[in-house]
OpenMM code with the backbone's topology and positions (N, CA, C; nanometers):
from openmm import Vec3, app, unit

residues = "MET LYS VAL LEU ILE VAL LEU THR SER HIS ASP GLN LEU GLY ASN THR GLY ARG LYS THR GLY PHE TRP LEU GLU GLU LEU ALA ALA PRO TYR TYR THR PHE LYS ASP ALA GLY ALA GLN ILE VAL LEU ALA SER PRO LYS GLY GLY GLN PRO PRO LEU ASP PRO LYS SER ASN GLU PRO SER PHE GLN THR GLN ALA THR HIS ARG PHE GLU ALA ASP ALA ASP ALA ASN ALA GLN LEU ALA ASN THR VAL ARG LEU ASP SER ILE SER GLN ALA ASP PHE ASP THR VAL PHE TYR PRO GLY GLY HIS GLY PRO LEU TRP ASP LEU ALA GLU ASP ALA ALA SER ILE ALA LEU ILE GLU SER PHE VAL GLU ALA GLY LYS PRO VAL ALA LEU VAL CYS HIS ALA PRO GLY VAL LEU ARG HIS VAL LYS ALA ALA ASP GLY GLN PRO LEU VAL ALA GLY LYS ARG VAL THR GLY PHE THR ASN THR GLU GLU ALA GLY VAL GLY LEU THR GLU VAL VAL PRO PHE LEU VAL GLU ASP GLU LEU LYS ALA LYS GLY GLY".split()
positions = [
    Vec3(2.2243, -1.6612, -1.8487),
    Vec3(2.0881, -1.5897, -1.9352),
    Vec3(2.0734, -1.4804, -1.7849),
    Vec3(1.9945, -1.3915, -1.8860),
    Vec3(1.9659, -1.2591, -1.8032),
    Vec3(1.7919, -1.2433, -1.7731),
    Vec3(1.7592, -1.2202, -1.6043),
    Vec3(1.6207, -1.2367, -1.5920),
    Vec3(1.5706, -1.1452, -1.5281),
    Vec3(1.4442, -1.0518, -1.6030),
    Vec3(1.4133, -0.9354, -1.5536),
    Vec3(1.2998, -0.9981, -1.4576),
    Vec3(1.3108, -0.9003, -1.3075),
    Vec3(1.1790, -0.9437, -1.2419),
    Vec3(1.1105, -0.8280, -1.2166),
    Vec3(0.9607, -0.8516, -1.2776),
    Vec3(0.9076, -0.6930, -1.2348),
    Vec3(0.8229, -0.7071, -1.1098),
    Vec3(0.8347, -0.5917, -1.0139),
    Vec3(0.7198, -0.5938, -0.9264),
    Vec3(0.6484, -0.4441, -0.9070),
    Vec3(0.5411, -0.4617, -0.8574),
    Vec3(0.4477, -0.3348, -0.8007),
    Vec3(0.5392, -0.2381, -0.7431),
    Vec3(0.4457, -0.1367, -0.7890),
    Vec3(0.4700, -0.0036, -0.7048),
    Vec3(0.3826, 0.0700, -0.6718),
    Vec3(0.2346, -0.0441, -0.6584),
    Vec3(0.1544, 0.0218, -0.5492),
    Vec3(0.1334, -0.0344, -0.3978),
    Vec3(0.1075, 0.0690, -0.3229),
    Vec3(0.0964, 0.0311, -0.1686),
    Vec3(0.0267, 0.0539, -0.0695),
    Vec3(-0.1282, 0.0658, -0.1606),
    Vec3(-0.2719, 0.1012, -0.0829),
    Vec3(-0.3811, -0.0011, -0.1510),
    Vec3(-0.3896, -0.0843, -0.0053),
    Vec3(-0.4736, -0.2089, -0.0416),
    Vec3(-0.6200, -0.1577, -0.0337),
    Vec3(-0.6769, -0.0672, -0.1637),
    Vec3(-0.7909, -0.0149, -0.2046),
    Vec3(-0.8293, 0.0706, -0.1128),
    Vec3(-0.9554, 0.1287, -0.0570),
    Vec3(-0.9564, 0.2385, 0.0152),
    Vec3(-0.9675, 0.1499, 0.1840),
    Vec3(-0.9050, 0.0367, 0.2148),
    Vec3(-0.8968, -0.0039, 0.3552),
    Vec3(-0.8130, 0.0842, 0.4685),
    Vec3(-0.7194, 0.1601, 0.4076),
    Vec3(-0.6288, 0.2314, 0.5029),
    Vec3(-0.5173, 0.1451, 0.4990),
    Vec3(-0.5321, 0.0086, 0.4751),
    Vec3(-0.3934, -0.0944, 0.5243),
    Vec3(-0.3034, -0.0745, 0.3897),
    Vec3(-0.1796, -0.1341, 0.4063),
    Vec3(-0.0551, -0.1544, 0.3030),
    Vec3(-0.0651, -0.2312, 0.2105),
    Vec3(-0.0046, -0.2725, 0.1242),
    Vec3(0.0032, -0.3792, 0.0294),
    Vec3(0.1362, -0.3498, -0.0599),
    Vec3(0.1831, -0.4104, -0.1490),
    Vec3(0.2778, -0.4291, -0.2259),
    Vec3(0.3041, -0.5423, -0.2896),
    Vec3(0.4391, -0.6122, -0.3050),
    Vec3(0.4569, -0.7442, -0.3672),
    Vec3(0.4869, -0.8183, -0.2491),
    Vec3(0.4488, -0.9833, -0.2506),
    Vec3(0.4891, -1.0720, -0.1418),
    Vec3(0.6127, -1.0840, -0.1340),
    Vec3(0.6632, -1.1029, -0.0065),
    Vec3(0.8392, -1.1412, -0.0429),
    Vec3(0.8827, -1.2452, -0.0785),
    Vec3(0.8178, -1.3905, -0.0327),
    Vec3(0.8333, -1.5077, -0.0733),
    Vec3(0.8466, -1.5129, -0.1824),
    Vec3(0.7265, -1.4851, -0.2334),
    Vec3(0.7230, -1.5032, -0.4188),
    Vec3(0.8248, -1.3725, -0.4961),
    Vec3(0.8790, -1.3301, -0.3934),
    Vec3(1.0227, -1.2484, -0.4938),
    Vec3(1.1225, -1.3447, -0.4664),
    Vec3(1.1253, -1.3615, -0.3314),
    Vec3(1.2670, -1.4448, -0.2583),
    Vec3(1.3067, -1.5551, -0.3264),
    Vec3(1.2128, -1.6631, -0.3329),
    Vec3(1.2402, -1.7950, -0.3895),
    Vec3(1.2882, -1.7710, -0.5334),
    Vec3(1.2006, -1.7143, -0.6085),
    Vec3(1.2668, -1.7013, -0.7367),
    Vec3(1.3798, -1.6537, -0.7875),
    Vec3(1.3906, -1.5521, -0.7090),
    Vec3(1.5299, -1.4915, -0.7173),
    Vec3(1.6745, -1.5963, -0.6952),
    Vec3(1.6509, -1.6637, -0.5649),
    Vec3(1.7499, -1.7413, -0.5566),
    Vec3(1.7749, -1.8656, -0.6701),
    Vec3(1.6409, -1.9113, -0.6902),
    Vec3(1.6364, -2.0145, -0.7925),
    Vec3(1.7195, -1.9550, -0.9026),
    Vec3(1.6924, -1.8478, -0.9361),
    Vec3(1.7398, -1.7655, -1.0756),
    Vec3(1.8909, -1.7606, -1.0429),
    Vec3(1.9406, -1.6656, -0.9259),
    Vec3(2.0483, -1.6707, -0.8951),
    Vec3(2.1505, -1.7780, -0.8915),
    Vec3(2.1116, -1.8683, -0.8247),
    Vec3(2.1586, -1.9873, -0.7812),
    Vec3(2.2033, -2.0552, -0.8972),
    Vec3(2.1234, -2.0736, -1.0511),
    Vec3(2.1393, -2.0887, -1.1583),
    Vec3(2.2692, -2.0422, -1.2278),
    Vec3(2.2605, -1.9124, -1.1958),
    Vec3(2.3901, -1.8258, -1.2684),
    Vec3(2.3382, -1.7339, -1.3509),
    Vec3(2.1984, -1.7161, -1.3309),
    Vec3(2.1521, -1.6139, -1.3919),
    Vec3(2.1750, -1.4306, -1.3199),
    Vec3(2.1747, -1.3513, -1.4194),
    Vec3(2.1975, -1.2138, -1.3774),
    Vec3(2.0818, -1.1798, -1.3867),
    Vec3(2.0069, -1.1058, -1.2575),
    Vec3(1.8785, -1.0582, -1.2490),
    Vec3(1.8901, -0.8892, -1.2333),
    Vec3(1.7665, -0.8507, -1.3037),
    Vec3(1.7604, -0.7032, -1.2839),
    Vec3(1.6223, -0.7111, -1.2407),
    Vec3(1.5874, -0.5822, -1.1150),
    Vec3(1.4672, -0.5837, -1.0770),
    Vec3(1.3979, -0.4248, -1.1426),
    Vec3(1.2835, -0.4332, -1.1728),
    Vec3(1.1999, -0.3360, -1.2228),
    Vec3(1.0822, -0.3084, -1.1361),
    Vec3(1.0377, -0.1643, -1.1699),
    Vec3(0.9145, -0.1234, -1.0786),
    Vec3(0.8339, -0.0534, -1.2102),
    Vec3(0.7086, 0.0098, -1.2136),
    Vec3(0.6356, 0.1257, -1.2711),
    Vec3(0.7477, 0.2653, -1.2307),
    Vec3(0.7623, 0.2571, -1.0710),
    Vec3(0.8395, 0.3897, -1.0392),
    Vec3(0.9738, 0.4059, -1.0303),
    Vec3(1.0038, 0.2707, -1.0512),
    Vec3(1.1585, 0.2660, -1.0359),
    Vec3(1.2030, 0.2844, -0.8866),
    Vec3(1.2778, 0.2679, -0.8275),
    Vec3(1.3202, 0.2674, -0.6674),
    Vec3(1.2810, 0.1774, -0.5763),
    Vec3(1.2273, 0.1920, -0.4383),
    Vec3(1.2149, 0.1229, -0.3865),
    Vec3(1.0674, 0.0450, -0.4135),
    Vec3(1.0181, -0.1007, -0.4159),
    Vec3(0.8960, -0.1226, -0.4414),
    Vec3(0.8772, -0.1200, -0.2712),
    Vec3(0.7010, -0.1494, -0.3014),
    Vec3(0.6677, -0.1760, -0.1584),
    Vec3(0.6153, -0.3033, -0.1505),
    Vec3(0.6847, -0.3184, 0.0173),
    Vec3(0.6539, -0.4693, 0.0636),
    Vec3(0.5362, -0.4995, 0.1246),
    Vec3(0.4524, -0.6205, 0.0671),
    Vec3(0.3140, -0.6231, 0.1657),
    Vec3(0.3546, -0.6268, 0.3251),
    Vec3(0.3039, -0.5860, 0.4035),
    Vec3(0.3497, -0.5929, 0.5230),
    Vec3(0.3021, -0.7272, 0.5856),
    Vec3(0.2065, -0.8068, 0.5217),
    Vec3(0.1651, -0.9090, 0.5510),
    Vec3(0.2627, -1.0477, 0.5502),
    Vec3(0.3302, -1.0112, 0.4429),
    Vec3(0.4261, -1.1105, 0.3916),
    Vec3(0.5767, -1.1077, 0.4888),
    Vec3(0.5812, -1.0305, 0.5609),
    Vec3(0.6997, -1.0140, 0.6047),
    Vec3(0.6883, -1.0779, 0.7714),
    Vec3(0.5353, -1.0958, 0.7991),
    Vec3(0.4943, -1.1619, 0.9136),
    Vec3(0.5858, -1.2995, 0.9497),
    Vec3(0.6228, -1.3447, 1.0845),
    Vec3(0.7055, -1.4699, 1.0940),
    Vec3(0.6317, -1.5875, 1.0491),
    Vec3(0.4939, -1.5946, 1.0256),
    Vec3(0.4404, -1.7310, 1.0094),
    Vec3(0.4851, -1.7342, 0.8417),
    Vec3(0.4909, -1.6319, 0.7808),
    Vec3(0.4946, -1.6435, 0.6191),
    Vec3(0.6885, -1.6346, 0.5872),
    Vec3(0.7280, -1.6531, 0.6683),
    Vec3(0.8912, -1.6884, 0.6617),
    Vec3(0.9234, -1.7936, 0.5991),
    Vec3(1.0227, -1.7955, 0.5432),
    Vec3(1.0794, -1.9124, 0.4781),
    Vec3(1.2568, -1.9353, 0.4475),
    Vec3(1.3149, -2.0106, 0.4175),
    Vec3(1.4498, -2.0358, 0.4155),
    Vec3(1.4692, -1.8877, 0.3326),
    Vec3(1.4042, -1.8753, 0.2139),
    Vec3(1.4218, -1.7797, 0.1126),
    Vec3(1.4284, -1.6338, 0.1677),
    Vec3(1.3039, -1.6162, 0.2220),
    Vec3(1.3208, -1.4618, 0.2661),
    Vec3(1.4217, -1.4567, 0.3779),
    Vec3(1.4729, -1.5544, 0.4686),
    Vec3(1.5396, -1.5093, 0.5799),
    Vec3(1.6528, -1.4566, 0.4708),
    Vec3(1.7106, -1.5856, 0.3887),
    Vec3(1.8254, -1.5447, 0.2918),
    Vec3(1.8014, -1.3814, 0.1973),
    Vec3(1.6793, -1.3569, 0.1925),
    Vec3(1.7177, -1.2399, 0.0850),
    Vec3(1.7134, -1.1305, 0.2108),
    Vec3(1.6671, -1.1292, 0.3037),
    Vec3(1.6469, -1.0331, 0.3980),
    Vec3(1.8277, -0.9803, 0.4405),
    Vec3(1.9002, -1.0880, 0.4555),
    Vec3(2.0156, -1.0931, 0.5382),
    Vec3(2.1682, -1.0617, 0.3681),
    Vec3(2.0435, -1.0584, 0.2626),
    Vec3(2.1459, -1.0241, 0.1974),
    Vec3(2.1509, -0.9053, 0.0969),
    Vec3(2.2665, -0.7998, 0.1457),
    Vec3(2.2862, -0.6880, 0.1221),
    Vec3(2.2761, -0.6476, -0.0123),
    Vec3(2.3411, -0.7698, -0.1304),
    Vec3(2.3480, -0.6872, -0.2510),
    Vec3(2.1550, -0.7254, -0.2960),
    Vec3(2.1156, -0.8027, -0.2881),
    Vec3(1.9875, -0.8034, -0.3170),
    Vec3(1.8618, -0.6952, -0.2582),
    Vec3(1.9254, -0.6532, -0.1230),
    Vec3(1.8253, -0.5588, -0.0613),
    Vec3(1.8883, -0.4243, -0.1485),
    Vec3(1.9973, -0.3920, -0.1789),
    Vec3(2.0594, -0.2695, -0.2519),
    Vec3(1.9796, -0.2887, -0.3958),
    Vec3(1.9769, -0.3765, -0.4566),
    Vec3(1.8922, -0.4129, -0.5881),
    Vec3(1.7366, -0.3565, -0.5922),
    Vec3(1.7204, -0.4251, -0.4949),
    Vec3(1.5580, -0.4145, -0.4375),
    Vec3(1.5335, -0.2542, -0.4096),
    Vec3(1.6246, -0.1585, -0.3419),
    Vec3(1.6149, -0.0303, -0.3293),
    Vec3(1.6190, 0.0497, -0.4442),
    Vec3(1.6945, -0.0208, -0.5344),
    Vec3(1.7321, 0.0755, -0.6296),
    Vec3(1.6556, 0.0258, -0.7715),
    Vec3(1.5396, -0.0590, -0.7973),
    Vec3(1.4382, -0.1063, -0.8900),
    Vec3(1.4539, 0.0056, -1.0131),
    Vec3(1.4773, -0.0662, -1.1369),
    Vec3(1.4808, 0.0049, -1.2789),
    Vec3(1.3514, 0.0828, -1.2947),
    Vec3(1.3193, 0.1600, -1.3765),
    Vec3(1.1784, 0.2444, -1.4003),
    Vec3(1.1424, 0.1325, -1.5305),
    Vec3(1.0384, 0.0794, -1.5010),
    Vec3(1.0055, -0.0210, -1.6197),
    Vec3(0.9780, 0.0485, -1.7439),
    Vec3(0.9110, 0.1101, -1.7551),
    Vec3(0.9461, 0.2591, -1.9076),
    Vec3(1.0556, 0.2353, -1.9577),
    Vec3(1.1740, 0.2116, -1.8950),
    Vec3(1.3303, 0.2038, -1.9632),
    Vec3(1.3744, 0.0557, -1.9760),
    Vec3(1.2834, 0.0131, -2.0097),
    Vec3(1.3417, -0.1915, -1.9866),
    Vec3(1.3077, -0.2128, -2.1311),
    Vec3(1.3782, -0.2783, -2.2240),
    Vec3(1.3606, -0.2973, -2.3383),
    Vec3(1.3738, -0.5343, -2.3329),
    Vec3(1.2632, -0.5908, -2.3792),
    Vec3(1.2730, -0.7066, -2.3875),
    Vec3(1.3922, -0.7556, -2.4458),
    Vec3(1.4443, -0.6966, -2.5221),
    Vec3(1.5681, -0.7465, -2.6042),
    Vec3(1.7185, -0.8078, -2.5125),
    Vec3(1.7353, -0.7092, -2.4168),
    Vec3(1.8184, -0.7234, -2.3169),
    Vec3(1.7942, -0.8468, -2.2087),
    Vec3(1.7304, -0.9169, -2.2349),
    Vec3(1.6652, -1.0237, -2.1382),
    Vec3(1.6244, -1.1788, -2.1741),
    Vec3(1.6049, -1.2854, -2.1153),
    Vec3(1.5959, -1.3845, -2.1812),
    Vec3(1.4526, -1.4065, -2.1013),
    Vec3(1.4191, -1.4039, -1.9927),
    Vec3(1.2912, -1.4540, -1.9379),
    Vec3(1.2290, -1.3145, -1.8616),
    Vec3(1.1041, -1.3166, -1.8325),
    Vec3(1.0601, -1.2309, -1.7206),
    Vec3(0.9603, -1.2929, -1.6589),
    Vec3(0.9858, -1.2320, -1.5307),
    Vec3(0.8979, -1.2789, -1.4138),
    Vec3(0.8397, -1.1612, -1.3350),
    Vec3(0.6876, -1.2180, -1.2942),
    Vec3(0.6326, -1.0938, -1.2141),
    Vec3(0.5692, -1.1755, -1.0858),
    Vec3(0.6295, -1.1542, -0.9466),
    Vec3(0.5893, -1.1796, -0.8415),
    Vec3(0.3974, -1.1348, -0.7839),
    Vec3(0.3838, -1.2105, -0.7154),
    Vec3(0.2189, -1.1781, -0.6826),
    Vec3(0.2744, -1.0648, -0.5816),
    Vec3(0.1284, -1.1149, -0.4785),
    Vec3(0.0844, -0.9446, -0.3910),
    Vec3(-0.0055, -0.9069, -0.4261),
    Vec3(-0.0912, -0.7967, -0.3624),
    Vec3(-0.2525, -0.7472, -0.4171),
    Vec3(-0.1524, -0.6133, -0.5061),
    Vec3(-0.0509, -0.5624, -0.5009),
    Vec3(-0.0086, -0.4620, -0.5718),
    Vec3(-0.0428, -0.4283, -0.7160),
    Vec3(-0.0222, -0.6058, -0.8072),
    Vec3(0.0053, -0.5818, -0.8960),
    Vec3(-0.1650, -0.5543, -0.9760),
    Vec3(-0.2449, -0.5942, -0.8868),
    Vec3(-0.3719, -0.5609, -0.9704),
    Vec3(-0.4350, -0.3826, -0.9474),
    Vec3(-0.3417, -0.3199, -0.8856),
    Vec3(-0.4095, -0.1855, -0.9085),
    Vec3(-0.3031, -0.1200, -1.0162),
    Vec3(-0.1520, -0.1508, -1.0116),
    Vec3(-0.0978, -0.0723, -1.1152),
    Vec3(-0.0432, -0.1864, -1.2532),
    Vec3(0.0293, -0.2501, -1.2190),
    Vec3(0.0803, -0.3401, -1.3377),
    Vec3(-0.0220, -0.4198, -1.4125),
    Vec3(-0.1362, -0.4091, -1.3824),
    Vec3(-0.2476, -0.4567, -1.4592),
    Vec3(-0.3177, -0.3750, -1.5594),
    Vec3(-0.2680, -0.2311, -1.5029),
    Vec3(-0.3423, -0.1124, -1.6354),
    Vec3(-0.1889, -0.0587, -1.6895),
    Vec3(-0.0804, -0.0661, -1.6142),
    Vec3(0.0541, -0.0252, -1.6919),
    Vec3(0.0993, -0.0357, -1.8424),
    Vec3(0.0843, 0.0829, -1.9275),
    Vec3(0.0790, 0.0481, -2.0508),
    Vec3(0.2205, -0.0242, -2.0995),
    Vec3(0.3409, -0.0024, -2.0104),
    Vec3(0.5023, -0.0299, -2.0522),
    Vec3(0.4809, -0.1875, -2.0201),
    Vec3(0.4421, -0.2435, -1.8967),
    Vec3(0.4253, -0.3784, -1.8474),
    Vec3(0.3202, -0.4468, -1.9674),
    Vec3(0.2285, -0.4219, -2.0041),
    Vec3(0.1595, -0.4988, -2.0887),
    Vec3(0.2333, -0.4917, -2.2297),
    Vec3(0.2800, -0.3782, -2.2773),
    Vec3(0.3677, -0.3802, -2.4227),
    Vec3(0.4990, -0.4662, -2.4177),
    Vec3(0.5469, -0.4704, -2.2713),
    Vec3(0.6550, -0.5406, -2.2337),
    Vec3(0.6441, -0.7070, -2.2675),
    Vec3(0.5315, -0.7422, -2.1959),
    Vec3(0.4673, -0.8894, -2.1839),
    Vec3(0.4388, -0.9352, -2.3286),
    Vec3(0.4057, -0.8352, -2.3899),
    Vec3(0.3371, -0.8290, -2.5394),
    Vec3(0.4655, -0.8835, -2.6573),
    Vec3(0.5829, -0.8000, -2.6076),
    Vec3(0.7107, -0.8008, -2.6938),
    Vec3(0.7778, -0.9139, -2.6573),
    Vec3(0.7903, -0.9765, -2.4979),
    Vec3(0.8368, -1.1301, -2.4755),
    Vec3(0.7688, -1.2504, -2.5508),
    Vec3(0.6268, -1.2195, -2.5300),
    Vec3(0.5680, -1.3328, -2.6281),
    Vec3(0.5751, -1.3265, -2.7510),
    Vec3(0.5480, -1.2313, -2.8331),
    Vec3(0.6076, -1.2378, -2.9529),
    Vec3(0.7435, -1.2856, -3.0038),
    Vec3(0.8372, -1.2708, -2.8957),
    Vec3(0.9762, -1.2912, -2.9422),
    Vec3(0.9903, -1.4404, -2.9138),
    Vec3(0.8989, -1.5230, -2.8180),
    Vec3(0.9123, -1.6640, -2.7916),
    Vec3(0.9798, -1.6772, -2.6818),
    Vec3(0.9910, -1.6029, -2.5808),
    Vec3(1.0874, -1.5866, -2.4711),
    Vec3(0.9773, -1.6203, -2.3469),
    Vec3(1.0194, -1.7038, -2.2448),
    Vec3(0.9229, -1.7270, -2.1188),
    Vec3(0.8492, -1.5878, -2.0210),
    Vec3(0.7527, -1.5947, -1.9944),
    Vec3(0.6954, -1.5109, -1.9321),
    Vec3(0.6240, -1.5887, -1.8336),
    Vec3(0.6472, -1.5572, -1.7046),
    Vec3(0.5963, -1.6228, -1.5453),
    Vec3(0.5097, -1.5664, -1.4480),
    Vec3(0.4662, -1.5788, -1.4130),
    Vec3(0.3394, -1.5102, -1.3365),
    Vec3(0.2987, -1.6065, -1.2322),
    Vec3(0.2832, -1.5394, -1.0643),
    Vec3(0.2865, -1.6355, -0.9557),
    Vec3(0.1532, -1.5510, -0.8737),
    Vec3(0.0926, -1.6429, -0.8489),
    Vec3(-0.0058, -1.5958, -0.7179),
    Vec3(-0.1232, -1.4598, -0.7956),
    Vec3(-0.1374, -1.3443, -0.7429),
    Vec3(-0.2139, -1.2340, -0.8097),
    Vec3(-0.1266, -1.1851, -0.9547),
    Vec3(-0.0480, -1.2378, -0.9737),
    Vec3(-0.0004, -1.1505, -1.0767),
    Vec3(-0.0208, -1.2039, -1.2453),
    Vec3(-0.0951, -1.3184, -1.2204),
    Vec3(-0.1802, -1.3589, -1.3608),
    Vec3(-0.2667, -1.2500, -1.4099),
    Vec3(-0.3083, -1.1409, -1.2815),
    Vec3(-0.3822, -1.0635, -1.3409),
    Vec3(-0.3696, -0.9287, -1.4050),
    Vec3(-0.2314, -0.9263, -1.4342),
    Vec3(-0.1697, -0.8143, -1.5301),
    Vec3(-0.1792, -0.8512, -1.6599),
    Vec3(-0.2051, -0.9947, -1.6796),
    Vec3(-0.2246, -1.0303, -1.8456),
    Vec3(-0.3737, -1.0041, -1.8873),
    Vec3(-0.4486, -0.9152, -1.8023),
    Vec3(-0.5999, -0.8611, -1.8316),
    Vec3(-0.6278, -0.7968, -1.9819),
    Vec3(-0.5345, -0.7045, -2.0129),
    Vec3(-0.5063, -0.6367, -2.1168),
    Vec3(-0.4197, -0.6326, -2.2367),
    Vec3(-0.3315, -0.8060, -2.2027),
    Vec3(-0.2332, -0.7864, -2.2872),
    Vec3(-0.2724, -0.9120, -2.4166),
    Vec3(-0.2539, -0.8859, -2.5093),
    Vec3(-0.3166, -0.9278, -2.6138),
    Vec3(-0.1934, -0.9990, -2.7519),
    Vec3(-0.2324, -1.0932, -2.7643),
    Vec3(-0.1541, -1.1955, -2.8604),
    Vec3(-0.1571, -1.1262, -2.9938),
    Vec3(-0.0541, -1.2100, -3.0746),
    Vec3(-0.0317, -1.1245, -3.2065),
    Vec3(-0.1511, -1.0984, -3.2907),
    Vec3(-0.2623, -1.1498, -3.2872),
    Vec3(-0.3571, -1.1821, -3.3684),
    Vec3(-0.4757, -1.0848, -3.2925),
    Vec3(-0.4370, -1.0124, -3.2012),
    Vec3(-0.5333, -0.9311, -3.1197),
    Vec3(-0.6395, -0.9538, -3.0124),
    Vec3(-0.6371, -1.0777, -2.9674),
    Vec3(-0.7034, -1.1775, -2.9084),
    Vec3(-0.6390, -1.1408, -2.7508),
    Vec3(-0.6817, -1.1673, -2.6460),
    Vec3(-0.6508, -1.1954, -2.5038),
    Vec3(-0.5752, -1.2862, -2.5197),
    Vec3(-0.4387, -1.2715, -2.4794),
    Vec3(-0.3017, -1.3750, -2.4681),
    Vec3(-0.3705, -1.4809, -2.3899),
    Vec3(-0.4547, -1.4868, -2.2912),
    Vec3(-0.5273, -1.6184, -2.2448),
    Vec3(-0.6293, -1.6902, -2.2842),
    Vec3(-0.6602, -1.6281, -2.4184),
    Vec3(-0.7279, -1.7006, -2.4769),
    Vec3(-0.7656, -1.8307, -2.5204),
    Vec3(-0.7885, -1.9564, -2.4476),
    Vec3(-0.7441, -2.1269, -2.5051),
    Vec3(-0.6302, -2.1566, -2.4269),
    Vec3(-0.5669, -2.0892, -2.3367),
    Vec3(-0.5196, -2.1475, -2.2549),
    Vec3(-0.5309, -2.1577, -2.1323),
    Vec3(-0.4424, -2.2715, -2.0589),
    Vec3(-0.4930, -2.3184, -1.9245),
    Vec3(-0.3853, -2.2543, -1.8592),
    Vec3(-0.4670, -2.1170, -1.7525),
    Vec3(-0.3783, -2.0361, -1.6559),
    Vec3(-0.4346, -2.0933, -1.5228),
    Vec3(-0.3173, -2.0406, -1.4509),
    Vec3(-0.3330, -2.0215, -1.2892),
    Vec3(-0.3242, -1.9159, -1.2073),
    Vec3(-0.3682, -1.8507, -1.1502),
    Vec3(-0.3809, -1.7472, -1.0248),
    Vec3(-0.4636, -1.7579, -0.9045),
    Vec3(-0.4468, -1.6471, -0.8312),
    Vec3(-0.4923, -1.6558, -0.7097),
    Vec3(-0.6540, -1.6450, -0.7764),
    Vec3(-0.7039, -1.7926, -0.6850),
    Vec3(-0.8304, -1.7972, -0.7082),
    Vec3(-0.9610, -1.7428, -0.6146),
    Vec3(-1.0878, -1.7244, -0.6876),
    Vec3(-1.2071, -1.6412, -0.5755),
    Vec3(-1.2020, -1.6893, -0.4384),
    Vec3(-1.2037, -1.8198, -0.4434),
    Vec3(-1.1984, -1.8814, -0.3284),
    Vec3(-1.0823, -1.8252, -0.1868),
    Vec3(-0.9759, -1.8279, -0.2560),
    Vec3(-0.8334, -1.7598, -0.1861),
    Vec3(-0.8850, -1.6301, -0.1604),
    Vec3(-0.9462, -1.5553, -0.2471),
    Vec3(-0.9734, -1.3867, -0.2166),
    Vec3(-1.0657, -1.3908, -0.1105),
    Vec3(-1.1758, -1.4697, -0.1186),
    Vec3(-1.2732, -1.4758, -0.0036),
    Vec3(-1.2020, -1.4955, 0.1122),
    Vec3(-1.1495, -1.5956, 0.1163),
    Vec3(-1.0471, -1.6705, 0.2353),
    Vec3(-0.9906, -1.5831, 0.2657),
    Vec3(-0.9151, -1.4600, 0.2130),
    Vec3(-0.8520, -1.3541, 0.2818),
    Vec3(-0.9159, -1.2154, 0.3096),
    Vec3(-1.0421, -1.2442, 0.2589),
    Vec3(-1.1794, -1.1501, 0.2717),
    Vec3(-1.1569, -1.0187, 0.2072),
    Vec3(-1.0974, -1.0484, 0.1032),
    Vec3(-1.0630, -0.9156, 0.0040),
    Vec3(-1.1452, -0.8961, -0.1305),
    Vec3(-1.2436, -0.9873, -0.1248),
    Vec3(-1.3102, -1.0044, -0.2648),
    Vec3(-1.3785, -0.8863, -0.3144),
    Vec3(-1.4363, -0.8017, -0.1864),
    Vec3(-1.4959, -0.6586, -0.2080),
    Vec3(-1.3560, -0.5701, -0.2157),
    Vec3(-1.2605, -0.5555, -0.1928),
    Vec3(-1.1390, -0.4621, -0.2021),
    Vec3(-1.0496, -0.4651, -0.3248),
    Vec3(-1.0480, -0.5429, -0.4028),
    Vec3(-0.9808, -0.5736, -0.5314),
    Vec3(-1.0215, -0.5045, -0.6357),
    Vec3(-0.9366, -0.4479, -0.7158),
    Vec3(-1.0310, -0.3887, -0.8496),
    Vec3(-1.1045, -0.4949, -0.9220),
    Vec3(-1.0325, -0.6173, -0.9114),
    Vec3(-1.0924, -0.7429, -0.9666),
    Vec3(-1.0587, -0.8452, -0.9322),
    Vec3(-1.1460, -0.9324, -0.9789),
    Vec3(-1.0870, -1.1015, -0.9154),
    Vec3(-1.0322, -1.1673, -1.0197),
    Vec3(-0.8687, -1.1833, -0.9764),
    Vec3(-0.8226, -1.2425, -1.1004),
    Vec3(-0.8914, -1.3955, -1.1974),
    Vec3(-0.9187, -1.4391, -1.0900),
    Vec3(-0.9961, -1.5961, -1.1514),
    Vec3(-1.0872, -1.5256, -1.2515),
    Vec3(-1.1948, -1.4441, -1.1973),
    Vec3(-1.3359, -1.4436, -1.3201),
    Vec3(-1.2135, -1.3301, -1.4225),
    Vec3(-1.1515, -1.2530, -1.4106),
    Vec3(-1.1039, -1.1955, -1.5138),
    Vec3(-0.9969, -1.2781, -1.6056),
    Vec3(-0.9271, -1.3901, -1.5618),
    Vec3(-0.8834, -1.5066, -1.6410),
    Vec3(-0.9995, -1.6002, -1.7327),
    Vec3(-1.0766, -1.6171, -1.7078),
    Vec3(-1.2160, -1.6885, -1.7127),
    Vec3(-1.2961, -1.5885, -1.8579),
    Vec3(-1.2753, -1.4607, -1.7774),
    Vec3(-1.3523, -1.4045, -1.9164),
    Vec3(-1.2636, -1.3608, -2.0111),
    Vec3(-1.1482, -1.3408, -1.9964),
    Vec3(-1.0662, -1.3410, -2.1473),
    Vec3(-1.0178, -1.4532, -2.1904),
    Vec3(-1.1264, -1.5915, -2.1498),
    Vec3(-1.0974, -1.7261, -2.2446),
    Vec3(-0.9737, -1.8223, -2.2053),
    Vec3(-0.9198, -1.7578, -2.0812),
    Vec3(-0.8467, -1.8916, -2.0105),
    Vec3(-0.8962, -1.9629, -1.9161),
] * unit.nanometer
topology = app.Topology()
chain = topology.addChain("A")
for resn in residues:
    res = topology.addResidue(resn, chain)
    for name in ("N", "CA", "C"):
        topology.addAtom(name, app.Element.getBySymbol(name[0]), res)
């Protein structure tokens, strides 16, 4: 099995002056679930190269066995430092795609034409598409084959409005994942 993991290239948390990016545990845990099952993993991001890590996700209180394992894994870190440019990826080369969260995807992947087209091609090919936390927000412009929003009529999950309020970023993010998914019929 060949798995594509798509990470954000966005590192600014709105106009707060704070950094954001992908959430470490949301990459590390699935990475090892796939790797330990024998999957070949490719990491990609819009700009290629080293994607930004949300510094909060690296705080001690958010560390898990998977994050410690990832940080100690030279091969995983080399792969992370050299992500493939997203616009060079073909769905035909993969069995599934996974998008980790963090706030970064709301700014770049949600608007990225290559990401939108890639997800649409995975869906059209009948291949699994998985997203966690804030990453379901990248579905905001994704369409089904009939031209309707991909999430229309589907049960979907993502970071809730209550969770966003809990971290104090309701007025910072470009859109609320819950509101956007509901507006698209999800």
